[in-house]
N, C-alpha and C positions, 0 to 999 in steps of 0.2 A: 108527226110523232107527238105522242102525249107528253104533257108536262111531267108526269111521274117518271117516264122513261128517260126524259132528258135529265131530270135530277139524279136518277140512279147513275147514268153514264158520267155525269159530272163529278159525283162522289167517287166513282171508280178511277177516273182519270187523276183526280187529286190524290187518291190513295197510291196510285202508281207512281206519280211524280215524287210524293213524299218518300215512299220506300226507296226509289232511285237515289234521292238526295241523302238519306240515311245510309244506304249501302255504299255510296260514295265516300263516306267517312267511317270506315269499318272500326268498330271498337277495338282497343288495344289492351293487352294484358300487361300488368306490372309484375315482373319476375325479377327477384333479387336473390343473390346468394353470396356467401363469403366463407373463407376457410383460413383458420389461423391457429396459432398455438396459444393456449392460456394455461400457464403453470405446467403441470405434468400431463396435460391433456391436449389433443388436437381436436378442435371444435369446428363443426360445420353449422351454418345458419342459412335458412331459406325462407323466402317470403313470397306469398302470391296475393294479388289484388287486381282490381279493375282500374286501369289507367285513366279511362275516359268516362267519367259519370255522366257527361252530357255530349251531344253531337248536334252540329248545325243543321237545321232544316228550314229552308227558305230564309225568312228573316227572323226566325226564332230558333229555339233549341228544343231538342227532345231530351228528356231526363231518364236516367236509370235510378230509381228509388231503392237501389241496393237489393233488388229482387234477383240477386245472382248468387251462385254457389261457387266456393273456391276450394282448391285441392292443392296440396303440396307434398312431395316425397323427397327425402334426402338420404343419400347413401354414401358412406365413407369407405374409401379403399386405401390400403397401404401396400405399396409395391404390387399393385394390381390384385391384391387379395382383399376380400370382403372383410370389414371390420365392424360396422354397425349401420343400422338403418332405422328411419322413423318416418311416419306419414301422418298427416292430419287433413280432415275435411270440415269446412265451415259452411253452414247454411246461411245465406243472406249476409255475406261480409267477407273480408280478407282473412287470411290465416298464415301462420308462420310455425316453423319447427326448428329445434336444435338437435344436433346429434354429436356424440363425442366418443372418443376412444383413447386408451393410454398412449402417451407419447412413445413413438418408436422411430428408429432411423429409417430413412428412405424417402421415396416419392409417395406423397399423399394426394388424393383427388377426392373432390366432392362432386357427385352427380345428382342433379335435382331435376324433377319433373313438376311443371306448373300448369294448372288448369283452371279456367273459369267457365261455368256452364249455366244454362238457363238464364240468359241475360234478357231482361225485359226493359224496353225504353217506352215511356209514356209521353205522348205529345200534348201540347196545350189543348188540343181538341178532344182529348180523352181517348185517343187511339193508341194502341200497343204495337211495338215492334219487337221482334224476338230473334235472338241469336243463340243457336244451341250450345256451341262449344268453342273455346279458344285454348290453345296449348303452346307451351314453350319448354325447351330442354336447355339446361345450363350446366357447365362443368368448370370447376376451379381446381387449381393445383398449387401446392407448395412443396418444397424439398426440405427435409430435416436431415442435414448431414453435419452434426456438431463437430467442431474442432476448437482447440485452445492452444495459445502460446503464452509463454511467461516472459516477463522482463528479464534483462540480462543478469549475469553473475554479479555479486557484490563482495567487495573486500573492505573490511572496516576493522578499526582497532577494538580491542577488548573493552566492553562497556556493559555493566550490569544494570544500571538504573536509567538509561535513556534509550530511546528508539533510535537505532543507529543505521539500519538497513531497511530498504523499501522494495517490495515486490508487488507485481500486479499481473492479473490474467486478462488476456484479450480473447474473446470468443466470437465465433461465426457459426452460421448455419442453423442456430436455434437460440432461444432464450433460456439461460440456465435457471434452474429451480432452486439450486443451493450450491454453496461452496465450502471447501474444507482445505485446511492447510496442515501439513505435517513436516517432520524433519527426520533425517537419519544421520548418525555420526560414523566415523570409521570404526571397524570392529576393534575391540581390545583397548579402546580409549579410556583414559582416566580423567579425574577431576569433574565428574558428573556432567556429561554433555547435556546441554539443554537450550532450547529456543522458545522464547515466549512470542506469541503473536498478538498484536493490538487488535486485530480485527479477524478472528479465526473463522468466521462464517461469512466473510465478504469477498468480493473480487479483488481487493487490494489489501495490504497489511504492512505494518512496520514490525520489525523485530529487534530484540536486543542482540548483543553480540557476546556471548560467553565463550571464552577460550577454554578448549579442553586439551588434555595432554595425549599426544600420540607420537611415539609410544608412551605407555604409562610409566615414565621414568623421571625422577626429579631432575636428572642432569642431561638427559638425552632427548627430551620431548621437543618436538619441532615448535618454532615460534609462530607458525600458522597452522590453525586447525580448520578443517574444512567440513562443513555440513552439506548435505543434499536436501534442498528445499523442494517440496512437492506441493503444487497447487492443483486441486481437483474441482472441476465443475460438473455438476450433475444436471442432466436434462431428463427428468423423470427417472426411468430405470437406466438410462444411458450415462456412463461415466467417461470423462475425458480428463487426463492429467498431463501436466507439463512440469519439467524440473529445471532448477537452476542451482548454482553453487553459492554458498555463503562462506567466505573465507574470513576467519577471525584472527587477527595478528596481535602480537605483543611487540611493538616496534621500539620501545623505549630502552635504549642502551646507552649509558646507564640509566637505571630507574630514578636515581637521585644523586645528589652531591652535596657534601658538607664542606663549606669553605672555612679555612682557619680563622681564628680571631684576628681582627685588624689592631694594629698598634698606632695610636695617635698621640703625637707630641702636642700637648695642650698649650704649654707655655715654657719659655726659657728664661732664666736669670743669668745675666752676665755682667762683668765689670771690665773697665778699661784701665790697664796699667802697663807701663813700659811699652807704650805704642801698640798694645795688643788687646783685642777683645777676647775675653775668656769666659766660657760657660761655667757658672758656679753652681747652678742647680737646674733641674728640669722636671716637668710634670708629664708623665706618659700614662695613658689610659689603655687598657686592653678591652676590646669589645667582645661581644658574644659570637660564637660560630654561626655562620649564616647557612641556612639549609634550603636548597632548591629541590623540589620533587617533580620530576618530568612526567611521571605517571599520573593521569587525571583522576580526580576523586571518583569518577564513575567506574573506574576499573577495579576489578576484584583484587588487584595487586597493590593498590594504593596503601592500605594500611600496612602491609608487610614492608614495603619500601620505607614507609614513614617510621616504623620501629627501628629499621636498620640505620637510618640517618640520625635518629635521636640517640642511638647508642654511640655514634661518632661524636655528637655534641658532648655527650657525658664523658667521652674519652679525653677531652681538653680540660676536664676538671682536675682539682687537686688530687695528687696521688695515682692518677690514671696514666695510661701508657703515653699520652700526648700532653699531659698536664703541665710539663716543664717547658714546653715550647711556646714561643711568642710571649716571652716574659717581660712585662713592662719594667720591672725593676732592673733587669739586665740591660735593657736598652738605655735606661736612665743613667746607669753607671757608666756606660760607654760614652754617653754625650758629655758628662761632667768632665771638665778639664780641657775640652777642645778649645783651641784659640786660633785667631786669624787677625791680620792687620786691619781688615774692613769687616763691616757687618754683612756685606754681600758674600764675601769669601767665607765668613763663619757659617751663614746659612747654606752655602753650597757644601761645606764640610758636614753639616748636620744631615743633609740629604744623602750624601755618600755613606755616612755611618748607618743610617737607616736602611739604605739599599743593601749594604753588605751584610747587616745583621739578618734582615728578612731572607736574603738568599741562603744564608747558612741554615736558618730555621727551616726553609723549604726543602733544602737538601736532607736534613735530618728527618723531616716528615716523610719524604719519599722513601727513605731507608726503613722507617718504621711502618709504613702503609700496609705491607702484607700482613704484619702481625695485628695491626689495628682492624684490618678487614676480617681476618680470621676471628678475632674476638667479637666483632659486630654480627658476623653470620651465626655464631653460636647462639646469639640472642634471636635474630630474626628467623633463623631456620625452624624455630618452634611454631611460627605463625603460619597459618594456612593462607593461600594454597601453597603446598610445598613443592613448587615447580619454579622453573625460569630463574628466579632470583634467590636460588639456594647456593650455599657456599660450595658445594661439590668439591671439597678438598682444598678450597682456598683459605 
């Protein structure tokens, strides 16, 4: 056998072994896909590339110098109905595509075809290996079934200037694209029903608590007014809403109270004669009426109640309906002339006189109270809101 023939056979044998080694490590395709919601769209993504740019061959590698072509096609379906499709082909390299459609309820799928063709591998010896085509199919699924729930009912006292109640929405099945809050009051209500939302376009919000009159009557309106709070989540063109109650109460009864003036015995002057201690003079001071308003300043009724109680304060002034009560001079005159054999007994008598006098004054105050209330309501009834704390014949 000639040397030339032997050389040809050796090359052929080497080529066969190399081809067998390469074919034992078949090239692999890189195929990736994803399906997801983005805002008010459903988006599909697909990518194709060559996974193995090199393959082992004997003690070295053969390399693919990106002399391959790639192809990818992605198609969107909603409830098994075609929605959108796109494809792309890249010469000598990888490729990707995105496809999208408006968000809609139901089952979504992304079907993608991936292909790599004309794959050339070059050996260190300058030899080329060729693979005509690799293919892969992928499918992704997501479900869009939006649902929302709202936090529970809230019952809070009337408050105009503070955030009193808290509501939030919980959502499942999709990512909302926007939120909205609204309210409804009972029909025929008075006193301007209104709810302010601290975060009207968010998934949660605080509200004020403005009491309204139902029925619209100064004397018959319920002390609790109820709003229907609606939270809405939008998923593209899909809307889901949930409702809860906001109950606003006026729980302060009475709204305020004016306590009568206090009489204080500042000092006593006495003398001792004929084995008796006798009071010759006394200094008695009359304090100012004390007002307590139980309605908090944040309530719309605070100023109305304040006006009412201030009128009671004025009634203890000179010439008014309660002006002659809790008179310091009267108590002083009652104390002068009291006598007792010991100072302790004298002090006890002073306490008894004070107790009896204040008891008498309290009894007279109770008798005059309806007239004093009527007079005070005539003043405070002119102040808004003209509900709850109205005189109504009192």
